[in-house]
KOLFI-54046 format. One record per atom (N, C-alpha, C): chain; atom name; x, y, z. Coordinates in Angstrom, 3 decimals. Each point is the difference from the previous one (the first is absolute). Layout:
REM residues N
<"A" "CA" <X Y Z>>,
...
***
This chain:
REM residues 138
<"A" "N" <117.999 67.150 122.908>>,
<"A" "CA" <0.385 0.695 1.205>>,
<"A" "C" <-0.186 1.499 -0.186>>,
<"A" "N" <0.435 0.515 -1.124>>,
<"A" "CA" <-0.119 1.437 -0.239>>,
<"A" "C" <-1.471 0.411 -0.002>>,
<"A" "N" <-0.855 -0.810 -0.599>>,
<"A" "CA" <-1.426 0.318 -0.044>>,
<"A" "C" <-0.609 -0.010 1.396>>,
<"A" "N" <0.422 -0.901 0.852>>,
<"A" "CA" <-0.586 -0.111 1.336>>,
<"A" "C" <0.523 1.058 0.960>>,
<"A" "N" <1.295 0.258 -0.017>>,
<"A" "CA" <0.610 0.918 0.961>>,
<"A" "C" <-0.027 1.436 -0.496>>,
<"A" "N" <0.192 0.178 -1.290>>,
<"A" "CA" <0.000 1.344 -0.553>>,
<"A" "C" <1.372 0.654 0.046>>,
<"A" "N" <0.040 1.294 -0.300>>,
<"A" "CA" <1.279 0.697 -0.135>>,
<"A" "C" <0.845 0.061 1.272>>,
<"A" "N" <-0.590 -0.231 1.157>>,
<"A" "CA" <0.791 0.067 1.235>>,
<"A" "C" <1.047 -1.112 0.076>>,
<"A" "N" <-0.108 -1.000 -0.860>>,
<"A" "CA" <0.965 -1.102 0.043>>,
<"A" "C" <1.338 0.339 -0.656>>,
<"A" "N" <0.005 0.970 -0.916>>,
<"A" "CA" <1.247 0.337 -0.695>>,
<"A" "C" <1.032 0.498 1.014>>,
<"A" "N" <1.182 -0.592 -0.060>>,
<"A" "CA" <1.059 0.359 0.933>>,
<"A" "C" <-0.084 -0.735 1.327>>,
<"A" "N" <-1.004 -0.861 0.172>>,
<"A" "CA" <-0.176 -0.720 1.271>>,
<"A" "C" <-0.104 -1.508 -0.167>>,
<"A" "N" <-0.550 -0.463 -1.080>>,
<"A" "CA" <-0.281 -1.421 -0.198>>,
<"A" "C" <1.231 -0.719 -0.520>>,
<"A" "N" <0.337 -1.123 0.631>>,
<"A" "CA" <1.112 -0.850 -0.431>>,
<"A" "C" <-0.490 -1.439 0.084>>,
<"A" "N" <0.342 -0.792 -0.999>>,
<"A" "CA" <-0.383 -1.405 0.017>>,
<"A" "C" <1.110 -0.826 -0.642>>,
<"A" "N" <-0.101 -1.290 0.190>>,
<"A" "CA" <0.907 -0.989 -0.553>>,
<"A" "C" <-0.569 -0.469 -1.330>>,
<"A" "N" <0.854 -0.306 -0.942>>,
<"A" "CA" <-0.470 -0.486 -1.288>>,
<"A" "C" <0.892 -1.099 -0.533>>,
<"A" "N" <-0.630 -0.904 -0.737>>,
<"A" "CA" <0.753 -0.990 -0.760>>,
<"A" "C" <0.048 0.438 -1.463>>,
<"A" "N" <-0.858 0.950 -0.358>>,
<"A" "CA" <-0.011 0.536 -1.363>>,
<"A" "C" <1.051 1.092 -0.120>>,
<"A" "N" <0.812 -0.098 -1.022>>,
<"A" "CA" <0.971 1.062 -0.275>>,
<"A" "C" <-0.671 0.972 -0.959>>,
<"A" "N" <-0.621 1.015 0.562>>,
<"A" "CA" <-0.791 0.948 -0.772>>,
<"A" "C" <0.796 0.720 -1.091>>,
<"A" "N" <1.308 -0.057 0.059>>,
<"A" "CA" <0.834 0.684 -0.985>>,
<"A" "C" <0.524 -0.928 -1.099>>,
<"A" "N" <-0.217 -1.280 0.128>>,
<"A" "CA" <0.513 -0.977 -0.961>>,
<"A" "C" <-0.830 0.054 -1.296>>,
<"A" "N" <0.643 -0.024 -1.164>>,
<"A" "CA" <-0.742 0.055 -1.269>>,
<"A" "C" <-1.046 -1.120 -0.152>>,
<"A" "N" <0.288 -1.200 0.491>>,
<"A" "CA" <-0.971 -1.101 -0.116>>,
<"A" "C" <-1.229 0.274 0.872>>,
<"A" "N" <0.225 0.546 1.193>>,
<"A" "CA" <-1.142 0.370 0.840>>,
<"A" "C" <-0.832 1.057 -0.722>>,
<"A" "N" <0.655 1.014 -0.531>>,
<"A" "CA" <-0.723 1.092 -0.665>>,
<"A" "C" <-0.826 -0.512 -1.175>>,
<"A" "N" <0.540 -0.930 -0.771>>,
<"A" "CA" <-0.736 -0.551 -1.143>>,
<"A" "C" <-1.259 -0.741 0.461>>,
<"A" "N" <0.133 -0.825 1.044>>,
<"A" "CA" <-1.171 -0.703 0.538>>,
<"A" "C" <-0.997 0.982 0.605>>,
<"A" "N" <0.508 0.980 0.725>>,
<"A" "CA" <-0.869 0.984 0.651>>,
<"A" "C" <-0.795 0.806 -1.027>>,
<"A" "N" <0.611 0.309 -1.115>>,
<"A" "CA" <-0.710 0.729 -1.060>>,
<"A" "C" <-1.141 -0.834 -0.560>>,
<"A" "N" <0.245 -1.285 -0.245>>,
<"A" "CA" <-1.057 -0.895 -0.502>>,
<"A" "C" <-1.121 -0.127 1.026>>,
<"A" "N" <0.367 -0.167 1.254>>,
<"A" "CA" <-0.974 -0.142 1.078>>,
<"A" "C" <-0.845 1.268 0.127>>,
<"A" "N" <0.660 1.148 -0.026>>,
<"A" "CA" <-0.722 1.264 0.123>>,
<"A" "C" <-0.946 0.224 -1.172>>,
<"A" "N" <0.428 -0.373 -1.171>>,
<"A" "CA" <-0.851 0.148 -1.181>>,
<"A" "C" <-1.258 -0.862 0.125>>,
<"A" "N" <0.151 -1.207 0.536>>,
<"A" "CA" <-1.129 -0.922 0.130>>,
<"A" "C" <-0.899 0.309 1.198>>,
<"A" "N" <0.593 0.382 1.143>>,
<"A" "CA" <-0.767 0.117 1.243>>,
<"A" "C" <-0.086 1.417 0.565>>,
<"A" "N" <0.709 0.945 -0.619>>,
<"A" "CA" <-0.014 1.405 0.456>>,
<"A" "C" <0.454 0.132 1.451>>,
<"A" "N" <0.959 -0.828 0.394>>,
<"A" "CA" <0.547 0.013 1.353>>,
<"A" "C" <1.513 -0.210 -0.063>>,
<"A" "N" <0.663 0.404 1.065>>,
<"A" "CA" <1.433 -0.241 0.125>>,
<"A" "C" <0.251 -1.487 0.245>>,
<"A" "N" <0.948 -0.548 -0.698>>,
<"A" "CA" <0.450 -1.380 0.216>>,
<"A" "C" <0.879 0.036 1.247>>,
<"A" "N" <-0.643 -0.040 1.152>>,
<"A" "CA" <0.707 0.221 1.259>>,
<"A" "C" <0.756 -1.245 0.459>>,
<"A" "N" <0.649 0.144 1.122>>,
<"A" "CA" <0.798 -1.067 0.587>>,
<"A" "C" <-0.801 -1.292 0.152>>,
<"A" "N" <-1.234 0.104 0.487>>,
<"A" "CA" <-0.819 -1.194 0.213>>,
<"A" "C" <-0.362 -0.682 -1.315>>,
<"A" "N" <-0.392 0.776 -0.986>>,
<"A" "CA" <-0.356 -0.570 -1.304>>,
<"A" "C" <1.216 -0.667 -0.643>>,
<"A" "N" <1.148 0.662 0.069>>,
<"A" "CA" <1.198 -0.559 -0.616>>,
<"A" "C" <0.472 -1.255 0.738>>,
<"A" "N" <-0.095 0.014 1.313>>,
<"A" "CA" <0.382 -1.174 0.783>>,
<"A" "C" <-0.863 -1.199 -0.378>>,
<"A" "N" <-1.310 0.200 -0.101>>,
<"A" "CA" <-0.897 -1.082 -0.416>>,
<"A" "C" <0.328 -0.498 -1.393>>,
<"A" "N" <0.280 0.927 -0.903>>,
<"A" "CA" <0.371 -0.350 -1.372>>,
<"A" "C" <1.249 -0.884 0.000>>,
<"A" "N" <1.013 0.410 0.774>>,
<"A" "CA" <1.253 -0.762 0.046>>,
<"A" "C" <-0.213 -1.388 0.590>>,
<"A" "N" <-0.849 -0.106 1.016>>,
<"A" "CA" <-0.250 -1.316 0.612>>,
<"A" "C" <-0.663 -0.951 -0.999>>,
<"A" "N" <-0.974 0.507 -0.741>>,
<"A" "CA" <-0.666 -0.827 -1.011>>,
<"A" "C" <1.002 -0.427 -1.072>>,
<"A" "N" <0.830 0.929 -0.440>>,
<"A" "CA" <1.019 -0.333 -1.004>>,
<"A" "C" <1.001 -1.027 0.538>>,
<"A" "N" <0.353 0.112 1.284>>,
<"A" "CA" <0.933 -0.940 0.603>>,
<"A" "C" <-0.605 -1.408 0.042>>,
<"A" "N" <-1.261 -0.117 0.368>>,
<"A" "CA" <-0.659 -1.311 0.032>>,
<"A" "C" <-0.087 -0.570 -1.417>>,
<"A" "N" <-0.390 0.827 -0.962>>,
<"A" "CA" <-0.081 -0.463 -1.390>>,
<"A" "C" <1.370 -0.469 -0.495>>,
<"A" "N" <1.050 0.728 0.362>>,
<"A" "CA" <1.359 -0.382 -0.377>>,
<"A" "C" <0.377 -1.346 0.629>>,
<"A" "N" <-0.381 -0.203 1.254>>,
<"A" "CA" <0.312 -1.264 0.677>>,
<"A" "C" <-0.754 -1.161 -0.645>>,
<"A" "N" <-1.239 0.236 -0.402>>,
<"A" "CA" <-0.769 -1.049 -0.693>>,
<"A" "C" <0.684 -0.356 -1.313>>,
<"A" "N" <0.421 1.014 -0.723>>,
<"A" "CA" <0.666 -0.244 -1.282>>,
<"A" "C" <1.333 -0.729 0.195>>,
<"A" "N" <0.805 0.470 0.965>>,
<"A" "CA" <1.315 -0.623 0.218>>,
<"A" "C" <-0.110 -1.429 0.501>>,
<"A" "N" <-1.007 -0.276 0.839>>,
<"A" "CA" <-0.141 -1.344 0.553>>,
<"A" "C" <-0.855 -0.909 -0.870>>,
<"A" "N" <-0.669 0.595 -0.966>>,
<"A" "CA" <-0.912 -0.745 -0.867>>,
<"A" "C" <-1.068 -0.731 0.823>>,
<"A" "N" <-0.454 0.686 1.070>>,
<"A" "CA" <-1.001 -0.591 0.883>>,
<"A" "C" <-0.830 1.099 0.651>>,
<"A" "N" <-1.283 -0.273 0.196>>,
<"A" "CA" <-0.874 0.912 0.737>>,
<"A" "C" <-0.299 -0.539 1.393>>,
<"A" "N" <0.661 -1.076 0.388>>,
<"A" "CA" <-0.161 -0.550 1.341>>,
<"A" "C" <0.516 1.034 1.006>>,
<"A" "N" <-0.821 0.420 0.957>>,
<"A" "CA" <0.415 1.036 0.949>>,
<"A" "C" <1.303 -0.310 0.737>>,
<"A" "N" <0.230 -1.249 0.338>>,
<"A" "CA" <1.240 -0.360 0.700>>,
<"A" "C" <1.212 0.169 -0.904>>,
<"A" "N" <-0.146 -0.373 -1.254>>,
<"A" "CA" <1.096 0.138 -0.960>>,
<"A" "C" <0.271 1.482 -0.276>>,
<"A" "N" <-1.060 0.764 -0.175>>,
<"A" "CA" <0.143 1.441 -0.255>>,
<"A" "C" <0.683 0.670 1.194>>,
<"A" "N" <-0.451 -0.311 1.209>>,
<"A" "CA" <0.601 0.581 1.204>>,
<"A" "C" <1.481 -0.347 0.102>>,
<"A" "N" <0.341 -1.237 -0.277>>,
<"A" "CA" <1.398 -0.427 0.065>>,
<"A" "C" <0.843 0.709 -1.062>>,
<"A" "N" <-0.561 0.189 -1.172>>,
<"A" "CA" <0.698 0.718 -1.070>>,
<"A" "C" <0.275 1.444 0.422>>,
<"A" "N" <-0.980 0.633 0.618>>,
<"A" "CA" <0.179 1.376 0.479>>,
<"A" "C" <1.051 0.031 1.107>>,
<"A" "N" <-0.071 -0.935 0.930>>,
<"A" "CA" <0.951 -0.029 1.126>>,
<"A" "C" <1.444 -0.183 -0.455>>,
<"A" "N" <0.185 -0.778 -1.051>>,
<"A" "CA" <1.368 -0.319 -0.434>>,
<"A" "C" <0.510 0.908 -1.119>>,
<"A" "N" <-0.860 0.865 -0.511>>,
<"A" "CA" <0.400 0.823 -1.133>>,
<"A" "C" <0.073 1.477 0.331>>,
<"A" "N" <-0.011 0.765 -1.041>>,
<"A" "CA" <0.032 1.456 0.096>>,
<"A" "C" <-0.845 0.542 -1.142>>,
<"A" "N" <-0.676 1.100 0.249>>,
<"A" "CA" <-0.837 0.600 -1.027>>,
<"A" "C" <0.278 1.498 -0.043>>,
<"A" "N" <0.305 0.495 -1.173>>,
<"A" "CA" <0.264 1.425 -0.181>>,
<"A" "C" <-1.091 0.608 -0.873>>,
<"A" "N" <-0.751 0.919 0.556>>,
<"A" "CA" <-1.012 0.740 -0.743>>,
<"A" "C" <0.565 1.383 -0.288>>,
<"A" "N" <0.216 0.347 -1.259>>,
<"A" "CA" <0.521 1.334 -0.304>>,
<"A" "C" <-0.877 1.089 0.630>>,
<"A" "N" <0.654 0.909 0.699>>,
<"A" "CA" <-0.697 1.088 0.675>>,
<"A" "C" <-0.256 -0.274 1.469>>,
<"A" "N" <0.130 -1.265 0.402>>,
<"A" "CA" <-0.116 -0.351 1.414>>,
<"A" "C" <1.322 0.397 0.645>>,
<"A" "N" <0.007 0.315 1.267>>,
<"A" "CA" <1.203 0.505 0.659>>,
<"A" "C" <1.137 -0.987 0.150>>,
<"A" "N" <-0.281 -1.306 -0.096>>,
<"A" "CA" <1.018 -1.029 0.162>>,
<"A" "C" <-0.528 -1.321 -0.540>>,
<"A" "N" <0.905 -0.933 -0.235>>,
<"A" "CA" <-0.411 -1.342 -0.430>>,
<"A" "C" <-0.601 -0.729 1.194>>,
<"A" "N" <-1.043 -0.757 -0.249>>,
<"A" "CA" <-0.666 -0.743 1.060>>,
<"A" "C" <0.620 -1.384 0.129>>,
<"A" "N" <0.580 -0.235 1.147>>,
<"A" "CA" <0.581 -1.293 0.343>>,
<"A" "C" <-0.171 -0.148 1.507>>,
<"A" "N" <-0.179 -1.229 0.450>>,
<"A" "CA" <-0.342 -0.227 1.396>>,
<"A" "C" <0.937 -0.994 0.667>>,
<"A" "N" <0.180 0.191 1.310>>,
<"A" "CA" <0.757 -0.964 0.788>>,
<"A" "C" <-0.887 -1.223 0.230>>,
<"A" "N" <0.560 -1.060 0.541>>,
<"A" "CA" <-0.786 -1.204 0.230>>,
<"A" "C" <-1.106 0.218 1.024>>,
<"A" "N" <0.094 1.031 0.829>>,
<"A" "CA" <-1.037 0.274 1.004>>,
<"A" "C" <-0.922 1.148 -0.421>>,
<"A" "N" <0.126 0.459 -1.257>>,
<"A" "CA" <-0.954 0.940 -0.566>>,
<"A" "C" <0.356 1.470 0.030>>,
<"A" "N" <1.181 0.353 0.476>>,
<"A" "CA" <0.422 1.401 -0.016>>,
<"A" "C" <0.527 0.355 -1.390>>,
<"A" "N" <-0.190 1.243 -0.405>>,
<"A" "CA" <0.590 0.439 -1.262>>,
<"A" "C" <1.516 0.026 0.153>>,
<"A" "N" <0.692 -0.509 -1.007>>,
<"A" "CA" <1.458 -0.107 0.081>>,
<"A" "C" <0.714 1.344 -0.098>>,
<"A" "N" <-0.457 0.882 -0.842>>,
<"A" "CA" <0.750 1.243 -0.214>>,
<"A" "C" <-0.935 1.167 -0.312>>,
<"A" "N" <-0.998 0.184 0.852>>,
<"A" "CA" <-0.931 1.114 -0.208>>,
<"A" "C" <0.760 1.324 0.048>>,
<"A" "N" <-0.427 0.929 -0.811>>,
<"A" "CA" <0.601 1.331 -0.027>>,
<"A" "C" <-1.125 1.040 0.051>>,
<"A" "N" <-0.593 0.173 1.176>>,
<"A" "CA" <-1.150 0.902 0.107>>,
<"A" "C" <0.308 1.411 -0.494>>,
<"A" "N" <-1.021 0.580 -0.578>>,
<"A" "CA" <0.072 1.384 -0.466>>,
<"A" "C" <-0.947 0.821 0.875>>,
<"A" "N" <0.426 1.161 0.415>>,
<"A" "CA" <-0.891 0.921 0.698>>,
<"A" "C" <-0.405 1.077 -0.984>>,
<"A" "N" <-1.273 0.343 0.039>>,
<"A" "CA" <-0.498 1.003 -0.927>>,
<"A" "C" <-0.997 0.918 0.688>>,
<"A" "N" <-0.271 1.074 -0.674>>,
<"A" "CA" <-1.007 0.958 0.420>>,
<"A" "C" <-0.753 0.426 -1.247>>,
<"A" "N" <-0.969 0.847 0.167>>,
<"A" "CA" <-0.667 0.612 -1.149>>,
<"A" "C" <0.363 1.459 -0.009>>,
<"A" "N" <0.232 0.518 -1.190>>,
<"A" "CA" <0.319 1.415 -0.128>>,
<"A" "C" <-0.881 0.621 -1.065>>,
<"A" "N" <-0.164 1.294 0.080>>,
<"A" "CA" <-0.743 0.723 -1.018>>,
<"A" "C" <0.820 -0.012 -1.282>>,
<"A" "N" <-0.664 -0.113 -1.138>>,
<"A" "CA" <0.686 0.000 -1.278>>,
<"A" "C" <-0.744 -0.854 -1.005>>,
<"A" "N" <0.351 0.153 -1.242>>,
<"A" "CA" <-0.619 -0.734 -1.098>>,
<"A" "C" <0.528 -1.437 -0.026>>,
<"A" "N" <-0.871 -0.991 0.174>>,
<"A" "CA" <0.464 -1.385 -0.017>>,
<"A" "C" <0.138 -0.566 -1.408>>,
<"A" "N" <-0.441 0.738 -0.995>>,
<"A" "CA" <0.017 -0.529 -1.358>>,
<"A" "C" <-1.073 -1.062 -0.161>>,
<"A" "N" <0.228 -0.932 -0.905>>,
<"A" "CA" <-1.008 -0.996 -0.353>>,
<"A" "C" <-0.192 -1.088 1.058>>,
<"A" "N" <0.855 -0.050 1.039>>,
<"A" "CA" <-0.207 -1.025 1.026>>,
<"A" "C" <-1.217 0.322 0.877>>,
<"A" "N" <-0.409 1.250 0.015>>,
<"A" "CA" <-1.170 0.414 0.782>>,
<"A" "C" <-0.593 1.250 -0.649>>,
<"A" "N" <-0.375 -0.158 -1.252>>,
<"A" "CA" <-0.464 1.121 -0.814>>,
<"A" "C" <-1.088 0.804 0.700>>,
<"A" "N" <0.154 1.308 -0.052>>,
<"A" "CA" <-0.992 0.907 0.564>>,
<"A" "C" <0.255 0.375 1.446>>,
<"A" "N" <0.864 -0.722 0.691>>,
<"A" "CA" <0.313 0.335 1.394>>,
<"A" "C" <1.044 1.112 0.029>>,
<"A" "N" <0.120 0.641 1.148>>,
<"A" "CA" <1.021 1.041 0.152>>,
<"A" "C" <1.005 -0.391 1.083>>,
<"A" "N" <0.164 -1.318 0.188>>,
<"A" "CA" <0.937 -0.533 0.980>>,
<"A" "C" <0.582 -1.307 -0.535>>,
<"A" "N" <1.103 -0.417 0.596>>,
<"A" "CA" <0.672 -1.222 -0.458>>,
<"A" "C" <0.764 -0.640 1.159>>,
<"A" "N" <0.216 -1.315 -0.083>>,
<"A" "CA" <0.834 -0.651 1.011>>,
<"A" "C" <1.463 0.341 -0.255>>,
<"A" "N" <0.754 0.111 1.084>>,
<"A" "CA" <1.430 0.320 -0.122>>,
<"A" "C" <0.786 -0.864 0.982>>,
<"A" "N" <0.902 -0.813 -0.543>>,
<"A" "CA" <0.893 -0.821 0.823>>,
<"A" "C" <1.087 0.925 0.558>>,
<"A" "N" <0.234 -0.079 1.317>>,
<"A" "CA" <1.059 0.825 0.572>>,
<"A" "C" <1.043 -0.812 0.771>>,
<"A" "N" <-0.236 -1.315 0.136>>,
<"A" "CA" <1.004 -0.837 0.641>>,
<"A" "C" <-0.060 -1.396 -0.592>>,
<"A" "N" <1.175 -0.532 -0.349>>,
<"A" "CA" <0.129 -1.367 -0.512>>,
<"A" "C" <0.922 -0.749 0.952>>,
<"A" "N" <-0.561 -0.991 0.648>>,
<"A" "CA" <0.776 -0.779 0.961>>,
<"A" "C" <0.977 -0.923 -0.716>>,
<"A" "N" <1.154 -0.206 0.592>>,
<"A" "CA" <0.837 -1.096 -0.503>>,
<"A" "C" <-0.715 -1.309 0.342>>,
<"A" "N" <0.406 -1.118 -0.579>>,
<"A" "CA" <-0.668 -1.259 0.325>>,
<"A" "C" <-0.031 -0.254 1.516>>,
<"A" "N" <-1.175 -0.360 0.470>>,
<"A" "CA" <-0.209 -0.273 1.423>>,
<"A" "C" <0.335 -1.456 0.274>>,
<"A" "N" <0.742 -0.255 1.036>>,
<"A" "CA" <0.325 -1.370 0.379>>,
<"A" "C" <-1.232 -0.658 0.611>>,
<"A" "N" <-0.397 -1.159 -0.497>>,
<"A" "CA" <-1.185 -0.650 0.549>>,
<"A" "C" <0.253 -0.525 1.413>>,
<"A" "N" <-1.080 -0.135 0.717>>,
<"A" "CA" <0.042 -0.612 1.325>>,
<"A" "C" <0.497 -1.434 -0.142>>,
<"A" "N" <0.867 -0.410 0.900>>,
<"A" "CA" <0.510 -1.371 0.003>>,
<"A" "C" <-0.323 -0.589 1.363>>,
<"A" "N" <-0.880 -0.996 0.034>>,
<"A" "CA" <-0.324 -0.602 1.311>>,
<"A" "C" <1.207 -0.716 0.586>>,
<"A" "N" <0.040 -0.052 1.320>>,
<"A" "CA" <1.140 -0.650 0.685>>,
<"A" "C" <-0.065 -1.513 -0.111>>,
<"A" "N" <-1.189 -0.517 -0.178>>,
<"A" "CA" <-0.145 -1.458 -0.112>>,
<"A" "C" <-0.696 -0.353 -1.268>>,
***
């Protein structure tokens, strides 16, 4: 985003994140990712990483790679990825049980090894309490 929009975004851009950019586990993964790919381990990359880890965890816990078994294991369980904003657990109709969205922006400053060479960093400025999932009437 910073590369596409440029400096005019500082002080204006706000987005939702599932990545807790300040969590030590996120920072450790982001440093490895940046070292390998020379890019920020952004919200999208971390979300994809967590989803793959969640599926792998469900396969291991269920001792099955059958998609129906894996899906059922995910639906009935919970998965916590260190550095993710909340544990992933779902209602029977597919809503997240206790999402805690984070709002963040980018600010000027040294990001350290999570985005080596850049002069900006992500900054969380709001942490939501757990959001109540939608409950259908029927």
